[in-house]
C-alpha positions, 0 to 999 in steps of 0.5 A, spaced: 610 243 479 606 238 481 600 240 486 601 238 493 597 232 495 591 234 499 592 228 504 599 230 506 600 232 513 600 240 513 607 240 517 610 237 511 607 242 506 609 248 510 615 246 515 616 254 516 609 254 519 610 248 524 611 253 531 605 258 529 600 252 528 602 248 534 601 254 538 595 256 535 592 249 536 595 249 543 591 255 545 585 252 543 586 245 547 589 249 553 583 253 553 578 248 552 581 242 557 586 246 562 593 244 563 593 238 566 588 235 562 591 237 555 595 232 551 600 233 546 597 228 542 590 232 542 595 239 540 598 235 535 592 232 531 589 239 531 595 242 528 596 237 523 603 235 525 606 229 529 607 228 536 614 228 535 614 234 531 611 238 537 617 236 542 622 238 536 620 245 538 617 245 545 620 239 549 615 240 555 608 242 556 610 248 560 614 250 554 608 250 550 604 254 555 609 259 555 609 260 547 602 260 548 602 266 553 608 269 549 605 269 542 597 269 543 596 273 549 602 278 550 601 281 543 595 284 547 599 288 551 603 290 545 597 293 542 596 297 549 603 300 548 602 302 541 596 306 542 599 309 549 605 311 546 602 316 541 597 319 546 599 326 548 596 325 556 594 319 560 586 320 559 587 320 551 592 314 552 587 310 557 581 312 553 584 309 547 588 303 550 583 300 555 577 299 551 581 296 545 583 291 550 576 290 553 574 289 546 580 284 545 578 280 551 570 280 549 572 277 542 576 272 544 574 267 549 580 263 549 584 268 553 579 268 559 579 260 558 587 260 559 586 265 565 582 261 568 587 255 567 592 259 571 588 261 577 585 254 577 591 250 576 597 254 579 597 251 586 599 244 583 603 247 577 606 254 580 610 254 573 604 256 570 603 262 574 610 264 574 609 264 566 603 268 566 606 273 571 612 274 567 609 275 560 602 278 562 601 281 569 608 284 571 609 287 564 602 290 564 603 293 571 609 296 569 606 299 563 600 302 566 604 304 572 609 308 568 604 312 564 601 314 571 607 316 574 609 320 568 602 323 569 603 325 576 609 328 574 606 333 569 600 334 574 595 330 571 594 325 577 593 326 584 599 323 589 598 316 590 602 309 588 602 308 581 602 301 581 596 301 586 592 305 581 594 300 575 592 294 579 585 298 580 585 299 573 586 292 571 582 289 576 575 289 572 578 286 566 581 280 571 574 280 574 570 279 567 575 274 565 573 270 571 566 271 571 565 269 564 569 262 565 566 261 572 559 264 573 556 265 566 556 257 565 552 256 571 547 262 569 550 268 571 548 274 567 553 275 561 558 281 562 560 286 557 567 287 557 567 293 553 561 296 557 565 295 563 571 298 561 568 304 559 564 305 565 570 303 570 575 308 566 570 314 567 570 313 574 577 312 575 579 318 571 575 322 575 577 320 581 585 320 579 584 328 578 588 332 582 
């Protein structure tokens, strides 16, 4: 079989990889440029496809953003779900999942870039907030509040609204995303998400004890 031409566009050589390559490129462009300034042409160039190829899979920029959140950000929640499912109690579940999530955030700055995008541009593009809420915020709250409610039923956690407990747990991770994208670039001291997660979790677990 004749070797492929190195100059041939990637989307012709590997058509089955088009959506994944487009989403990966879009994640980088959205994180760097924001939603409004991101251009489909820039995503196409970075993915090595034509602009028309993008529209075959993603008719609008909002649908492309939805795919970015679903394929590049939401899997972090699945990682938390998997770690928590094998834990015998809430302390073990959170001690495994919470630092692991913080490590993911620390390792991939594109996540904080996309989170900043949602906060900064959702007033003009409310569909971005809706997509983030549907795929990240609400599933995360349901997962954590469900773990807490079960722990309360087992007598491991003091009475209280499980959803508010969950918001308290997620708060520092959200703050670390905002801090890295907003204050570090203007001289703010860097935040270490894993260290923040470890310290906050120790305090919260002690505070939730019966």
